[in-house]
MARLUM-814913 format. One record per residue (C-alpha): x, y, z; residue in three letters; residue number from 0. Coordinates in Angstrom, 1 decimal, padded with zeros to 4 digits. Example, Ala and Ser with C-alpha at 12.3 -4.5 7.8 and 13.67 -1.06 7.14 Angstrom:
<kolses>
KOLSE   east  north     up type seq
KOLSE  012.3 -004.5  007.8  ALA   0
KOLSE  013.7 -001.1  007.1  SER   1
</kolses>
This chain:
<kolses>
KOLSE   east  north     up type seq
KOLSE -011.0 -172.8 -023.8  UNK   0
KOLSE -012.4 -170.7 -026.6  UNK   1
KOLSE -014.2 -167.5 -025.8  UNK   2
KOLSE -015.9 -165.0 -028.1  UNK   3
KOLSE -015.2 -161.7 -026.2  UNK   4
KOLSE -017.2 -158.7 -027.4  UNK   5
KOLSE -014.7 -156.0 -026.8  UNK   6
KOLSE -017.0 -153.2 -027.9  UNK   7
KOLSE -019.9 -154.4 -025.7  UNK   8
KOLSE -021.3 -152.5 -022.7  UNK   9
KOLSE -020.7 -155.7 -020.7  UNK  10
KOLSE -017.3 -155.6 -019.0  UNK  11
KOLSE -014.8 -158.2 -020.3  UNK  12
KOLSE -014.3 -159.7 -016.8  UNK  13
KOLSE -018.1 -160.3 -016.7  UNK  14
KOLSE -018.1 -162.0 -020.1  UNK  15
KOLSE -015.2 -164.2 -019.1  UNK  16
KOLSE -016.8 -165.2 -015.8  UNK  17
KOLSE -020.2 -165.8 -017.5  UNK  18
KOLSE -018.6 -168.1 -020.1  UNK  19
KOLSE -016.7 -170.2 -017.5  UNK  20
KOLSE -019.8 -170.3 -015.3  UNK  21
KOLSE -021.9 -171.6 -018.1  UNK  22
KOLSE -019.4 -174.4 -018.8  UNK  23
KOLSE -019.2 -175.3 -015.1  UNK  24
KOLSE -022.9 -175.5 -014.7  UNK  25
KOLSE -023.2 -177.5 -017.9  UNK  26
KOLSE -020.8 -180.1 -016.6  UNK  27
KOLSE -018.3 -179.3 -019.4  UNK  28
KOLSE -015.7 -178.4 -016.7  UNK  29
KOLSE -016.0 -181.0 -014.0  UNK  30
KOLSE -015.6 -180.5 -010.2  UNK  31
KOLSE -012.0 -180.7 -009.2  UNK  32
KOLSE -010.7 -179.4 -012.5  UNK  33
KOLSE -007.9 -176.8 -012.2  UNK  34
KOLSE -008.5 -173.7 -014.2  UNK  35
KOLSE -005.7 -172.2 -016.3  UNK  36
KOLSE -003.6 -169.8 -014.3  UNK  37
KOLSE -004.4 -166.1 -014.4  UNK  38
KOLSE -001.2 -165.5 -016.5  UNK  39
KOLSE -002.1 -168.2 -019.0  UNK  40
KOLSE -005.7 -167.0 -019.3  UNK  41
KOLSE -004.4 -163.5 -019.7  UNK  42
KOLSE -002.1 -164.5 -022.6  UNK  43
KOLSE -004.7 -166.7 -024.3  UNK  44
KOLSE -007.4 -164.0 -024.3  UNK  45
KOLSE -005.3 -161.0 -024.8  UNK  46
KOLSE -006.6 -159.2 -021.8  UNK  47
KOLSE -005.1 -157.7 -018.7  UNK  48
KOLSE -004.2 -159.6 -015.5  UNK  49
KOLSE -006.7 -157.4 -013.6  UNK  50
KOLSE -009.5 -158.5 -015.9  UNK  51
KOLSE -008.9 -162.2 -015.4  UNK  52
KOLSE -008.3 -161.8 -011.7  UNK  53
KOLSE -011.7 -160.0 -011.4  UNK  54
KOLSE -013.4 -162.8 -013.4  UNK  55
KOLSE -012.0 -165.5 -011.1  UNK  56
KOLSE -013.0 -163.5 -008.1  UNK  57
KOLSE -016.6 -163.3 -009.5  UNK  58
KOLSE -016.6 -167.0 -010.0  UNK  59
KOLSE -015.4 -167.6 -006.5  UNK  60
KOLSE -018.0 -165.2 -005.0  UNK  61
KOLSE -020.6 -167.4 -006.7  UNK  62
KOLSE -019.1 -170.5 -005.2  UNK  63
KOLSE -018.2 -172.0 -008.6  UNK  64
KOLSE -014.5 -172.2 -008.0  UNK  65
KOLSE -012.2 -172.1 -005.0  UNK  66
KOLSE -008.8 -170.4 -005.2  UNK  67
KOLSE -005.8 -171.1 -003.0  UNK  68
KOLSE -002.6 -169.0 -002.9  UNK  69
KOLSE  000.2 -171.0 -004.7  UNK  70
KOLSE -002.1 -173.9 -005.6  UNK  71
KOLSE -004.5 -172.4 -008.2  UNK  72
KOLSE -008.2 -172.2 -008.8  UNK  73
KOLSE -010.3 -175.4 -008.8  UNK  74
KOLSE -013.9 -176.0 -009.8  UNK  75
KOLSE -016.3 -176.8 -006.9  UNK  76
KOLSE -019.4 -178.8 -007.0  UNK  77
KOLSE -021.6 -176.2 -005.3  UNK  78
KOLSE -024.8 -175.4 -007.2  UNK  79
KOLSE -024.5 -178.5 -009.4  UNK  80
KOLSE -026.7 -180.9 -007.4  UNK  81
KOLSE -023.7 -182.8 -005.9  UNK  82
KOLSE -023.5 -184.3 -002.5  UNK  83
KOLSE -021.8 -182.5  000.4  UNK  84
KOLSE -019.1 -185.2  000.3  UNK  85
KOLSE -018.3 -184.4 -003.3  UNK  86
KOLSE -018.2 -180.6 -002.5  UNK  87
KOLSE -015.7 -181.2  000.3  UNK  88
KOLSE -013.5 -183.2 -001.9  UNK  89
KOLSE -013.2 -180.7 -004.8  UNK  90
KOLSE -010.8 -177.8 -004.6  UNK  91
KOLSE -007.9 -180.1 -003.9  UNK  92
KOLSE -005.3 -181.4 -006.3  UNK  93
KOLSE -007.6 -183.9 -007.9  UNK  94
KOLSE -005.9 -185.6 -010.9  UNK  95
KOLSE -008.2 -187.3 -013.3  UNK  96
KOLSE -006.9 -190.5 -014.8  UNK  97
KOLSE -008.0 -193.4 -017.0  UNK  98
KOLSE -008.0 -197.1 -016.2  UNK  99
KOLSE -004.2 -197.3 -016.7  UNK 100
KOLSE -003.6 -194.5 -014.2  UNK 101
KOLSE -002.3 -192.0 -016.7  UNK 102
KOLSE -003.3 -188.4 -016.1  UNK 103
KOLSE -006.0 -186.8 -018.3  UNK 104
KOLSE -005.5 -183.2 -017.2  UNK 105
KOLSE -003.7 -182.4 -020.4  UNK 106
KOLSE -007.1 -182.5 -022.2  UNK 107
KOLSE -007.9 -179.1 -020.7  UNK 108
KOLSE -005.4 -177.6 -023.1  UNK 109
KOLSE -007.6 -178.7 -026.1  UNK 110
KOLSE -009.7 -175.8 -027.3  UNK 111
KOLSE -013.4 -176.6 -027.8  UNK 112
KOLSE -016.3 -174.5 -029.0  UNK 113
KOLSE -019.1 -175.6 -026.6  UNK 114
KOLSE -020.0 -172.6 -024.4  UNK 115
KOLSE -022.9 -174.3 -022.8  UNK 116
KOLSE -024.6 -177.7 -022.7  UNK 117
KOLSE -027.5 -177.6 -020.2  UNK 118
KOLSE -029.6 -180.1 -022.1  UNK 119
KOLSE -027.0 -182.7 -021.7  UNK 120
KOLSE -026.5 -182.0 -018.0  UNK 121
KOLSE -030.2 -182.2 -017.2  UNK 122
KOLSE -031.2 -185.1 -019.4  UNK 123
KOLSE -030.4 -188.1 -017.2  UNK 124
KOLSE -031.2 -188.3 -013.6  UNK 125
KOLSE -028.6 -189.5 -011.0  UNK 126
KOLSE -028.9 -193.1 -009.8  UNK 127
KOLSE -030.3 -192.0 -006.4  UNK 128
KOLSE -033.5 -190.5 -008.0  UNK 129
KOLSE -036.7 -192.6 -007.7  UNK 130
KOLSE -039.1 -190.0 -009.1  UNK 131
KOLSE -037.9 -188.5 -012.3  UNK 132
KOLSE -040.0 -185.4 -012.9  UNK 133
KOLSE -037.3 -183.5 -014.8  UNK 134
KOLSE -037.6 -184.9 -018.3  UNK 135
KOLSE -040.4 -183.8 -020.6  UNK 136
KOLSE -041.6 -187.1 -021.8  UNK 137
KOLSE -044.5 -189.6 -021.8  UNK 138
KOLSE -044.3 -192.8 -019.7  UNK 139
KOLSE -043.6 -195.9 -021.8  UNK 140
KOLSE -046.9 -197.5 -020.7  UNK 141
KOLSE -048.8 -194.8 -022.6  UNK 142
KOLSE -046.8 -195.1 -025.8  UNK 143
KOLSE -047.6 -197.5 -028.8  UNK 144
KOLSE -044.1 -199.1 -028.5  UNK 145
KOLSE -045.1 -202.6 -029.4  UNK 146
KOLSE -047.1 -201.6 -032.4  UNK 147
KOLSE -044.2 -199.6 -033.8  UNK 148
KOLSE -041.8 -202.5 -033.1  UNK 149
KOLSE -044.2 -204.8 -035.1  UNK 150
KOLSE -044.3 -202.2 -037.9  UNK 151
KOLSE -040.5 -202.1 -038.0  UNK 152
KOLSE -040.3 -205.8 -038.1  UNK 153
KOLSE -042.7 -206.2 -041.0  UNK 154
KOLSE -041.0 -203.4 -043.0  UNK 155
KOLSE -037.6 -205.0 -042.5  UNK 156
KOLSE -038.7 -208.6 -043.2  UNK 157
KOLSE -041.2 -208.0 -046.0  UNK 158
KOLSE -039.1 -205.3 -047.8  UNK 159
KOLSE -035.5 -206.3 -047.1  UNK 160
KOLSE -034.3 -204.5 -050.3  UNK 161
KOLSE -035.3 -201.2 -048.8  UNK 162
KOLSE -032.8 -201.7 -045.9  UNK 163
KOLSE -030.0 -202.3 -048.4  UNK 164
KOLSE -030.1 -198.8 -049.9  UNK 165
KOLSE -029.6 -195.3 -048.8  UNK 166
KOLSE -032.7 -193.2 -048.3  UNK 167
KOLSE -033.3 -189.8 -049.6  UNK 168
KOLSE -031.5 -186.9 -047.9  UNK 169
KOLSE -034.8 -185.1 -047.7  UNK 170
KOLSE -036.6 -188.1 -046.1  UNK 171
KOLSE -038.7 -191.0 -047.2  UNK 172
KOLSE -041.3 -190.0 -049.9  UNK 173
KOLSE -044.1 -192.1 -048.4  UNK 174
KOLSE -043.5 -190.6 -045.0  UNK 175
KOLSE -043.6 -187.1 -046.3  UNK 176
KOLSE -046.8 -187.8 -048.2  UNK 177
KOLSE -048.4 -189.2 -045.0  UNK 178
KOLSE -047.2 -186.1 -043.1  UNK 179
KOLSE -048.8 -183.9 -045.8  UNK 180
KOLSE -052.2 -185.6 -045.1  UNK 181
KOLSE -051.7 -185.3 -041.4  UNK 182
KOLSE -051.0 -181.5 -041.6  UNK 183
KOLSE -053.8 -180.9 -044.0  UNK 184
KOLSE -056.3 -182.2 -041.5  UNK 185
KOLSE -054.9 -179.7 -039.0  UNK 186
KOLSE -055.2 -176.6 -041.3  UNK 187
KOLSE -051.7 -176.6 -042.7  UNK 188
KOLSE -051.6 -177.2 -046.5  UNK 189
KOLSE -048.2 -178.4 -047.5  UNK 190
KOLSE -046.7 -180.7 -050.2  UNK 191
KOLSE -044.2 -183.4 -049.6  UNK 192
KOLSE -041.6 -181.5 -051.6  UNK 193
KOLSE -041.6 -178.7 -048.9  UNK 194
KOLSE -040.6 -181.1 -046.1  UNK 195
KOLSE -037.4 -182.4 -044.6  UNK 196
KOLSE -037.3 -185.3 -042.3  UNK 197
KOLSE -034.9 -184.8 -039.3  UNK 198
KOLSE -033.7 -187.0 -036.5  UNK 199
KOLSE -035.9 -185.3 -033.9  UNK 200
KOLSE -036.7 -181.7 -033.4  UNK 201
KOLSE -033.3 -181.1 -031.8  UNK 202
KOLSE -031.6 -181.8 -035.1  UNK 203
KOLSE -034.1 -179.6 -036.9  UNK 204
KOLSE -033.2 -176.7 -034.6  UNK 205
KOLSE -029.5 -177.4 -035.1  UNK 206
KOLSE -029.7 -177.5 -038.9  UNK 207
KOLSE -031.5 -174.1 -039.0  UNK 208
KOLSE -028.8 -172.6 -036.6  UNK 209
KOLSE -025.9 -174.1 -038.5  UNK 210
KOLSE -027.3 -173.0 -041.8  UNK 211
KOLSE -028.4 -169.4 -041.0  UNK 212
KOLSE -026.8 -168.2 -037.7  UNK 213
KOLSE -023.3 -167.1 -037.2  UNK 214
KOLSE -021.3 -165.1 -034.6  UNK 215
KOLSE -023.1 -161.8 -033.8  UNK 216
KOLSE -026.4 -162.6 -035.6  UNK 217
KOLSE -029.4 -161.5 -033.5  UNK 218
KOLSE -031.7 -164.3 -032.3  UNK 219
KOLSE -034.8 -163.5 -030.3  UNK 220
KOLSE -036.3 -166.1 -027.9  UNK 221
KOLSE -038.9 -166.2 -025.2  UNK 222
KOLSE -037.8 -166.0 -021.6  UNK 223
KOLSE -037.8 -168.7 -020.4  UNK 224
KOLSE -037.5 -171.1 -023.2  UNK 225
KOLSE -036.4 -174.6 -024.3  UNK 226
KOLSE -033.0 -175.4 -022.9  UNK 227
KOLSE -031.8 -177.3 -026.0  UNK 228
KOLSE -032.5 -174.3 -028.2  UNK 229
KOLSE -030.5 -172.0 -026.0  UNK 230
KOLSE -027.6 -174.4 -026.2  UNK 231
KOLSE -027.7 -174.6 -030.0  UNK 232
KOLSE -027.9 -170.8 -030.6  UNK 233
KOLSE -025.3 -170.1 -028.0  UNK 234
KOLSE -022.9 -172.5 -029.6  UNK 235
KOLSE -023.2 -170.6 -032.9  UNK 236
KOLSE -022.1 -167.3 -031.2  UNK 237
KOLSE -025.4 -165.6 -031.7  UNK 238
KOLSE -026.4 -162.5 -029.9  UNK 239
KOLSE -029.4 -163.9 -028.0  UNK 240
KOLSE -032.0 -161.4 -026.9  UNK 241
KOLSE -034.9 -162.7 -024.7  UNK 242
KOLSE -038.4 -161.3 -024.5  UNK 243
KOLSE -040.6 -161.8 -021.5  UNK 244
KOLSE -044.0 -163.6 -021.7  UNK 245
KOLSE -047.5 -163.0 -020.4  UNK 246
KOLSE -050.7 -165.0 -020.6  UNK 247
KOLSE -050.8 -164.6 -024.4  UNK 248
KOLSE -047.2 -165.6 -025.0  UNK 249
KOLSE -044.2 -163.5 -026.1  UNK 250
KOLSE -044.7 -159.8 -025.5  UNK 251
KOLSE -044.9 -158.5 -029.1  UNK 252
KOLSE -044.9 -154.9 -027.9  UNK 253
KOLSE -041.5 -155.4 -026.3  UNK 254
KOLSE -040.2 -157.4 -029.2  UNK 255
KOLSE -041.1 -154.6 -031.6  UNK 256
KOLSE -039.2 -152.0 -029.7  UNK 257
KOLSE -036.2 -154.2 -029.4  UNK 258
KOLSE -036.2 -155.0 -033.1  UNK 259
KOLSE -035.9 -151.3 -033.9  UNK 260
KOLSE -032.5 -151.3 -032.2  UNK 261
KOLSE -031.4 -154.9 -032.9  UNK 262
KOLSE -032.9 -156.1 -036.2  UNK 263
KOLSE -033.4 -159.9 -036.0  UNK 264
KOLSE -031.9 -162.6 -038.1  UNK 265
KOLSE -034.2 -165.2 -036.5  UNK 266
KOLSE -037.0 -165.4 -034.0  UNK 267
KOLSE -037.3 -168.8 -032.2  UNK 268
KOLSE -040.7 -169.5 -030.6  UNK 269
KOLSE -042.7 -172.4 -029.1  UNK 270
KOLSE -046.2 -170.8 -029.5  UNK 271
KOLSE -048.3 -173.9 -028.5  UNK 272
KOLSE -048.1 -175.3 -024.9  UNK 273
KOLSE -044.8 -173.6 -024.5  UNK 274
KOLSE -041.9 -175.5 -023.0  UNK 275
KOLSE -041.4 -174.9 -020.0  UNK 276
KOLSE -044.3 -172.6 -019.1  UNK 277
KOLSE -047.2 -174.3 -020.9  UNK 278
KOLSE -048.5 -170.9 -022.2  UNK 279
KOLSE -050.2 -170.8 -025.6  UNK 280
KOLSE -049.6 -167.8 -027.9  UNK 281
KOLSE -052.9 -166.1 -028.9  UNK 282
KOLSE -053.9 -166.0 -032.6  UNK 283
KOLSE -053.5 -162.3 -032.6  UNK 284
KOLSE -049.9 -162.4 -031.5  UNK 285
KOLSE -049.1 -165.1 -034.0  UNK 286
KOLSE -050.2 -162.8 -036.8  UNK 287
KOLSE -048.3 -159.9 -035.2  UNK 288
KOLSE -045.1 -162.0 -035.0  UNK 289
KOLSE -045.4 -163.0 -038.7  UNK 290
KOLSE -045.8 -159.3 -039.6  UNK 291
KOLSE -042.5 -158.5 -037.8  UNK 292
KOLSE -040.7 -161.2 -039.7  UNK 293
KOLSE -042.0 -159.8 -042.9  UNK 294
KOLSE -041.0 -156.3 -042.0  UNK 295
KOLSE -037.4 -157.3 -041.1  UNK 296
KOLSE -037.0 -160.0 -043.7  UNK 297
KOLSE -036.0 -162.5 -041.0  UNK 298
KOLSE -036.9 -166.1 -040.2  UNK 299
KOLSE -039.3 -167.5 -037.6  UNK 300
KOLSE -038.4 -170.9 -036.2  UNK 301
KOLSE -041.7 -172.3 -035.0  UNK 302
KOLSE -041.1 -175.3 -032.7  UNK 303
KOLSE -044.2 -177.4 -032.3  UNK 304
KOLSE -043.8 -180.6 -030.3  UNK 305
KOLSE -047.2 -180.6 -028.4  UNK 306
KOLSE -050.0 -179.2 -030.6  UNK 307
KOLSE -051.7 -182.6 -030.8  UNK 308
KOLSE -051.8 -182.9 -027.0  UNK 309
KOLSE -054.6 -180.4 -026.2  UNK 310
KOLSE -057.0 -181.3 -023.4  UNK 311
KOLSE -060.2 -179.5 -024.2  UNK 312
KOLSE -060.1 -177.3 -027.4  UNK 313
KOLSE -057.5 -177.3 -030.2  UNK 314
KOLSE -054.9 -174.5 -030.1  UNK 315
KOLSE -054.8 -171.6 -032.6  UNK 316
KOLSE -053.6 -172.3 -036.2  UNK 317
KOLSE -049.8 -172.6 -036.6  UNK 318
KOLSE -047.9 -169.5 -037.7  UNK 319
KOLSE -046.7 -171.5 -040.7  UNK 320
KOLSE -050.3 -171.9 -041.9  UNK 321
KOLSE -050.4 -168.1 -042.4  UNK 322
KOLSE -047.0 -167.8 -044.0  UNK 323
KOLSE -047.2 -166.9 -047.7  UNK 324
KOLSE -043.6 -165.7 -048.3  UNK 325
KOLSE -041.5 -168.4 -046.7  UNK 326
KOLSE -040.6 -166.6 -043.5  UNK 327
KOLSE -041.4 -169.5 -041.2  UNK 328
KOLSE -039.5 -172.8 -040.7  UNK 329
KOLSE -041.9 -175.1 -038.9  UNK 330
KOLSE -040.6 -178.1 -037.0  UNK 331
KOLSE -043.0 -180.7 -035.8  UNK 332
KOLSE -041.7 -183.5 -033.6  UNK 333
KOLSE -043.4 -187.0 -033.5  UNK 334
KOLSE -040.8 -188.5 -031.2  UNK 335
KOLSE -042.3 -187.5 -027.9  UNK 336
KOLSE -045.8 -188.5 -028.9  UNK 337
KOLSE -045.0 -191.8 -030.5  UNK 338
KOLSE -041.5 -193.1 -029.8  UNK 339
KOLSE -038.6 -191.1 -028.5  UNK 340
KOLSE -036.2 -193.8 -029.7  UNK 341
KOLSE -037.2 -193.4 -033.3  UNK 342
KOLSE -036.1 -189.7 -033.4  UNK 343
KOLSE -038.5 -188.5 -036.1  UNK 344
KOLSE -039.5 -184.9 -036.8  UNK 345
KOLSE -040.5 -182.9 -039.9  UNK 346
KOLSE -039.2 -179.5 -040.9  UNK 347
KOLSE -041.4 -177.5 -043.4  UNK 348
KOLSE -039.8 -174.6 -045.3  UNK 349
KOLSE -040.0 -172.9 -048.6  UNK 350
KOLSE -037.7 -171.9 -051.5  UNK 351
KOLSE -033.9 -171.7 -051.0  UNK 352
KOLSE -034.3 -171.9 -047.2  UNK 353
KOLSE -035.5 -175.5 -047.6  UNK 354
KOLSE -032.8 -176.2 -050.2  UNK 355
KOLSE -030.0 -175.1 -047.9  UNK 356
KOLSE -031.5 -177.1 -045.0  UNK 357
KOLSE -031.5 -180.2 -047.1  UNK 358
KOLSE -027.8 -179.5 -048.0  UNK 359
KOLSE -027.0 -179.1 -044.3  UNK 360
KOLSE -028.8 -182.4 -043.5  UNK 361
KOLSE -026.8 -184.3 -046.1  UNK 362
KOLSE -023.5 -183.2 -044.6  UNK 363
KOLSE -024.7 -184.0 -041.1  UNK 364
KOLSE -025.8 -187.6 -041.5  UNK 365
KOLSE -026.6 -188.5 -045.1  UNK 366
KOLSE -030.3 -188.7 -044.1  UNK 367
KOLSE -032.3 -190.1 -041.2  UNK 368
KOLSE -032.5 -193.9 -040.8  UNK 369
KOLSE -035.0 -195.5 -043.3  UNK 370
KOLSE -036.2 -198.2 -041.0  UNK 371
KOLSE -037.6 -195.9 -038.3  UNK 372
KOLSE -039.1 -193.6 -041.0  UNK 373
KOLSE -041.0 -196.6 -042.5  UNK 374
KOLSE -042.1 -197.9 -039.1  UNK 375
KOLSE -043.5 -194.5 -038.1  UNK 376
KOLSE -045.1 -193.9 -041.5  UNK 377
KOLSE -047.2 -197.1 -041.2  UNK 378
KOLSE -048.4 -196.2 -037.7  UNK 379
KOLSE -049.3 -192.6 -038.5  UNK 380
KOLSE -051.2 -193.6 -041.6  UNK 381
KOLSE -053.3 -196.4 -039.9  UNK 382
KOLSE -053.5 -195.6 -036.2  UNK 383
KOLSE -052.4 -192.2 -035.2  UNK 384
KOLSE -055.6 -190.2 -034.8  UNK 385
KOLSE -057.5 -192.7 -032.5  UNK 386
KOLSE -054.3 -193.2 -030.5  UNK 387
KOLSE -053.6 -189.5 -029.9  UNK 388
KOLSE -057.3 -189.0 -028.9  UNK 389
KOLSE -056.9 -191.7 -026.2  UNK 390
KOLSE -053.5 -190.2 -025.2  UNK 391
KOLSE -055.0 -186.8 -024.6  UNK 392
KOLSE -057.5 -188.2 -022.2  UNK 393
KOLSE -054.8 -190.1 -020.3  UNK 394
KOLSE -052.5 -187.1 -020.1  UNK 395
KOLSE -055.4 -184.8 -018.9  UNK 396
KOLSE -056.2 -187.3 -016.2  UNK 397
KOLSE -052.5 -187.1 -015.1  UNK 398
KOLSE -052.6 -183.3 -015.1  UNK 399
KOLSE -055.8 -183.3 -013.0  UNK 400
KOLSE -054.2 -185.7 -010.5  UNK 401
KOLSE -051.1 -183.6 -010.3  UNK 402
KOLSE -053.2 -180.5 -009.6  UNK 403
KOLSE -055.1 -182.2 -006.9  UNK 404
KOLSE -051.9 -183.3 -005.2  UNK 405
KOLSE -050.3 -179.9 -005.4  UNK 406
KOLSE -053.5 -178.2 -004.0  UNK 407
KOLSE -053.3 -180.5 -001.0  UNK 408
KOLSE -049.6 -180.5 -000.3  UNK 409
KOLSE -048.1 -177.3 -001.8  UNK 410
KOLSE -046.9 -174.5  000.5  UNK 411
KOLSE -048.6 -171.1  000.3  UNK 412
KOLSE -045.6 -169.7 -001.6  UNK 413
KOLSE -046.1 -172.2 -004.5  UNK 414
KOLSE -048.0 -171.1 -007.5  UNK 415
KOLSE -048.8 -172.6 -010.9  UNK 416
KOLSE -051.1 -172.3 -013.9  UNK 417
KOLSE -052.7 -175.4 -015.5  UNK 418
KOLSE -051.7 -175.6 -019.2  UNK 419
KOLSE -054.2 -176.3 -022.0  UNK 420
KOLSE -052.1 -179.1 -023.3  UNK 421
KOLSE -048.6 -180.5 -023.4  UNK 422
KOLSE -046.6 -182.3 -020.7  UNK 423
KOLSE -045.3 -179.8 -018.2  UNK 424
KOLSE -046.1 -177.7 -015.2  UNK 425
KOLSE -044.2 -174.5 -014.4  UNK 426
KOLSE -044.0 -173.8 -010.7  UNK 427
KOLSE -043.2 -170.5 -009.2  UNK 428
KOLSE -041.8 -170.4 -005.7  UNK 429
KOLSE -042.4 -166.9 -004.3  UNK 430
KOLSE -040.0 -165.6 -001.8  UNK 431
KOLSE -036.2 -165.7 -001.9  UNK 432
KOLSE -035.8 -169.5 -002.3  UNK 433
KOLSE -032.2 -170.8 -002.7  UNK 434
KOLSE -032.9 -172.9 -005.8  UNK 435
KOLSE -029.5 -174.6 -005.8  UNK 436
KOLSE -030.0 -175.8 -002.3  UNK 437
KOLSE -033.6 -176.9 -003.2  UNK 438
KOLSE -032.3 -178.9 -006.2  UNK 439
KOLSE -029.6 -180.6 -004.1  UNK 440
KOLSE -032.0 -181.6 -001.3  UNK 441
KOLSE -034.6 -182.7 -003.8  UNK 442
KOLSE -032.2 -185.0 -005.5  UNK 443
KOLSE -031.1 -186.4 -002.1  UNK 444
KOLSE -034.7 -187.1 -001.4  UNK 445
KOLSE -035.1 -189.0 -004.7  UNK 446
KOLSE -037.0 -186.4 -006.7  UNK 447
KOLSE -035.6 -184.7 -009.8  UNK 448
KOLSE -037.0 -181.5 -011.5  UNK 449
KOLSE -035.7 -179.1 -014.1  UNK 450
KOLSE -034.4 -175.9 -012.4  UNK 451
KOLSE -035.9 -172.8 -014.0  UNK 452
KOLSE -032.4 -171.3 -014.4  UNK 453
KOLSE -031.6 -173.8 -017.2  UNK 454
KOLSE -034.4 -172.3 -019.3  UNK 455
KOLSE -032.8 -168.8 -019.3  UNK 456
KOLSE -029.9 -167.6 -021.4  UNK 457
KOLSE -028.0 -166.0 -018.6  UNK 458
KOLSE -028.7 -168.6 -015.8  UNK 459
KOLSE -031.1 -166.3 -014.1  UNK 460
KOLSE -031.6 -166.8 -010.4  UNK 461
KOLSE -035.3 -167.5 -011.0  UNK 462
KOLSE -037.4 -169.1 -008.4  UNK 463
KOLSE -039.1 -171.4 -010.9  UNK 464
KOLSE -038.9 -175.1 -011.7  UNK 465
KOLSE -040.4 -177.4 -014.3  UNK 466
KOLSE -042.0 -180.7 -013.6  UNK 467
KOLSE -043.4 -183.2 -016.1  UNK 468
KOLSE -046.6 -184.8 -015.0  UNK 469
KOLSE -046.6 -187.5 -017.7  UNK 470
KOLSE -043.1 -189.1 -017.4  UNK 471
KOLSE -043.9 -191.5 -014.5  UNK 472
KOLSE -046.6 -193.8 -013.5  UNK 473
KOLSE -049.6 -192.3 -011.7  UNK 474
KOLSE -048.5 -193.7 -008.4  UNK 475
KOLSE -044.9 -192.4 -008.8  UNK 476
KOLSE -046.3 -189.0 -009.8  UNK 477
KOLSE -048.2 -188.7 -006.5  UNK 478
KOLSE -045.4 -189.8 -004.3  UNK 479
KOLSE -042.9 -187.7 -006.2  UNK 480
KOLSE -045.0 -184.5 -005.9  UNK 481
KOLSE -045.7 -185.1 -002.2  UNK 482
KOLSE -041.9 -185.6 -001.6  UNK 483
KOLSE -041.1 -182.5 -003.6  UNK 484
KOLSE -043.6 -180.4 -001.6  UNK 485
KOLSE -042.1 -181.7  001.6  UNK 486
KOLSE -038.6 -180.7  000.5  UNK 487
KOLSE -039.7 -177.2 -000.6  UNK 488
KOLSE -041.3 -176.7  002.8  UNK 489
KOLSE -038.2 -177.9  004.6  UNK 490
KOLSE -035.8 -175.7  002.6  UNK 491
KOLSE -038.1 -172.7  003.1  UNK 492
KOLSE -038.1 -173.3  006.8  UNK 493
KOLSE -034.3 -173.7  006.9  UNK 494
KOLSE -033.9 -170.4  005.0  UNK 495
KOLSE -036.3 -168.6  007.3  UNK 496
KOLSE -034.3 -169.7  010.3  UNK 497
KOLSE -031.1 -168.6  008.7  UNK 498
KOLSE -032.5 -165.2  007.9  UNK 499
KOLSE -033.8 -164.8  011.4  UNK 500
KOLSE -030.3 -165.6  012.7  UNK 501
KOLSE -028.9 -162.7  010.7  UNK 502
KOLSE -031.4 -160.1  012.2  UNK 503
KOLSE -029.7 -157.4  014.2  UNK 504
KOLSE -030.1 -157.5  017.9  UNK 505
KOLSE -032.1 -154.6  019.3  UNK 506
</kolses>
């Protein structure tokens, strides 16, 4: 496996090796039962000492991620990955993966790849045993205008068949970009269609920015915690990611300023409005301060904005991009979550050569987003979006209110949360020394999924947080799922208290 070791770093090489392998195991890129390369082979591949690799494997074994046996090798376990007890007992043996013909596939581990982490993929789909899917940040289909968008796509394809017989523009459909320009103008962001790029969802927009402007060693600042998919993207580029804690007003700009003096940024990634996963909204003052930092260091801000239209009482502060006069901000606005996840439509706004280079990157990625979905979304946004999103806000706020009531009745005294001003997510803090891996395993066994907070940190922090989405299920399923989750939290907390008591010294 490929590893970018930083030999001049203050972090020991064995820690770097262990962290890289741990990320791949937790992401599911190395499956339970897989035999890791021998210490001697890993030593030769990485150009390090036997002692370094031995210490790295010992670190992984201490964290229950691998199991080593004298003369047999080191195998990946399932502990900490939400697997069943049965699965965990089975791994660590000589498991041989095979295809339908029975041929061994273990040779594939000799293929070098460049995916250091893929948490988004791992946490996207729930296991079949889950009845209450609270892990995914999405809106339940019954609240989305799916039928209207299908009808729009049908009319576009049947009435204008010639449009489907030609490639669209790499930059995106001109009518859609014009519609977006009107949409943004009504929200205080004056932008022309020529400054826009249509992407296949916000995830592609983030990836295009990273592939275009970020290379190994470039410094990228992010909030801690932050969106899992963005961590995956910037990690895959070999960036030096530095995380900045948050408070009630968003990213701590005072800490960021001090860090930038030592590590000048190439890019600052932020979700300033109804932050994912915490729900925090960055204040107007800090948005201005953040833009000032970008101007001082001649760096980019990547402003990710999937939720700004989903406010519950008052609109959020103006976007950072609306204040940008010198092209420091790349603004990405997703319409997928709010309208149709299957359509994968987002808009990136940038200026000057930054936009030109992003369009070039888009052209090599996929030759442009599908024209049919662009046309279908364009017609709906132009004719129906504002009244639809107004109703949607009311429905989502009702879901949040219901979720809060359920938690207030059933949560343990160690559970704490803050109600967001908009968006789709609740960030729960479990005070005390909760074993989050065990909680996740038992919660899945009880039929409830959530996003572990560790997935939202760069270094898989042992944080006692979790994210739930209060909009992804029906109202009835939300209530039952939250009640079940609270029961599991209470059960695990009681089990841990008993275990701790057993370890108390006798007097």
